C-alpha positions in Angstrom: -28.6 -4.6 4.2 -25.8 -6.8 5.5 -23.7 -6.0 2.5 -24.2 -2.4 3.4 -23.1 -2.7 6.8 -20.0 -4.7 5.6 -19.1 -1.9 3.4 -19.5 0.7 6.2 -17.2 -1.3 8.4 -14.7 -1.7 5.7 -14.7 2.1 4.9 -14.2 2.8 8.6 -11.2 0.7 8.5 -10.0 2.6 5.5 -10.6 5.9 7.4 -8.7 4.6 10.6 -5.6 3.8 8.6 -5.8 7.1 6.8 -6.3 9.0 10.1 -3.8 7.0 12.2 -1.1 5.4 10.1 1.6 7.7 8.5 2.9 5.1 6.1 -0.6 4.7 4.8 -0.7 8.3 4.2 2.7 8.1 2.5 1.6 5.2 0.2 -1.5 7.5 -0.6 0.7 10.4 -1.7 2.7 8.1 -3.8 -0.4 6.8 -5.5 -1.5 10.4 -6.3 2.0 11.1 -7.5 2.3 8.0 -9.6 -1.2 8.5 -11.1 -0.3 12.1 -12.2 2.9 10.9 -13.8 0.8 8.0 -15.4 -1.4 10.5 -17.0 1.5 12.8 -18.1 3.3 9.8 -19.6 0.0 8.4 -21.2 0.8 4.9 -20.0 -1.1 2.0 -21.7 -3.9 0.2 -20.5 -1.8 -2.8 -19.5 0.6 -0.6 -17.7 -2.4 1.1 -15.7 -3.4 -2.6 -14.7 0.2 -3.2 -13.3 0.2 0.2 -11.6 -3.2 -0.4 -10.2 -2.5 -3.7 -8.9 0.6 -2.4 -7.3 -1.1 0.3 -5.8 -3.9 -2.0 -4.2 -1.5 -4.5 -3.1 0.8 -2.1 -1.1 -2.2 -0.3 0.5 -3.9 -3.6 1.3 -0.6 -4.9 2.8 -0.3 -1.7 4.8 -3.8 -2.3 6.3 -3.1 -6.0 7.0 0.1 -4.9 8.5 -1.8 -2.4 10.8 -4.5 -4.9 11.8 -1.7 -7.5 12.8 0.1 -4.9 14.9 -3.0 -3.8 16.6 -4.0 -7.3 17.4 -0.5 -8.2 18.7 -0.7 -5.2 21.0 -4.2 -6.3 22.4 -3.1 -10.0 22.7 0.3 -9.1 24.6 0.7 -5.4 25.9 4.3 -5.9 27.0 7.3 -6.5 24.7 7.6 -10.0 23.7 10.1 -11.7 21.5 7.4 -13.8 19.5 5.0 -10.8 19.2 8.2 -8.7 17.6 8.7 -11.5 15.1 5.1 -11.5 14.0 5.3 -7.7 13.7 8.5 -7.9 11.8 7.0 -10.4 9.3 4.0 -8.3 8.8 6.1 -5.2 8.0 8.3 -7.3 5.8 5.1 -8.0 3.7 4.6 -4.5 3.1 8.3 -3.9 2.4 8.2 -6.7 -0.2 4.9 -5.2 -1.8 6.5 -1.8 -1.9 9.6 -3.0 -3.5 7.8 -5.0 -6.2 5.7 -1.7 -6.8 9.1 0.3 -7.2 10.5 -2.1 -9.6 7.4 -2.2 -11.5 7.1 1.6 -11.7 10.8 1.7 -12.8 10.1 -0.6 -15.7 7.1 1.2 -16.8 8.1 5.0 -16.3 12.0 5.0 -16.5 11.9 4.5 -20.4 9.4 7.1 -20.8 11.2 9.6 -18.7 14.6 8.9 -20.7 12.7 9.5 -23.8 11.4 12.6 -22.5 14.7 14.1 -21.9 16.5 12.9 -25.0 
């Protein structure tokens, strides 16, 4: 029963991010787009694992960033230079994950797209 409650709380967190966070929805749109292109390009199982890892990494980092930002807003409602640093670091982690994902997607898809147009 405790596991079920934990899963319900986790799903509520995902729903919250979907409803309230534009960047989360943008990343989900990118997930759908990359998945469609993956099926069209018939990527390998290993490539699907890399793509899946990148998708989960970016979405999870976006959720962690949201949680940190919400917590910071509760701890210190006014602007504060140290809180800004925490939020900037958190956003930077998302940027690193998204950049890694873009590089991975380029390595996987660019050769296939080039071959398609040849």
